[in-house]
Phi, psi and omega in degrees: 000133181271169183300315183298323179290318178299313179296325178297329178297335179266006182064031178279137181253344181205164174252132183242136179226156178239087184298142185280343180197182183293324177299317176298317179299317178297320176302311181293322180294333176297337183257015173097000177293143177232162180297138176294141177293342182267325181215124182297328182280004174250139176243143178224157179227121177292144182295328179298326176284325175300319180297323179295320180294319184284346182275000000 
């Protein structure tokens, strides 16, 4: 079972991260994470997009 499937079992729609610095933020954005509309220092990745990346 892959990560996206496991998270989908919990009705999760996105993965949320709090990068510790700009280098970490750049790392996450390379994988499709974008700034949260609520807080700029949070990055999120929708699971539908994560599934596309993992295939």
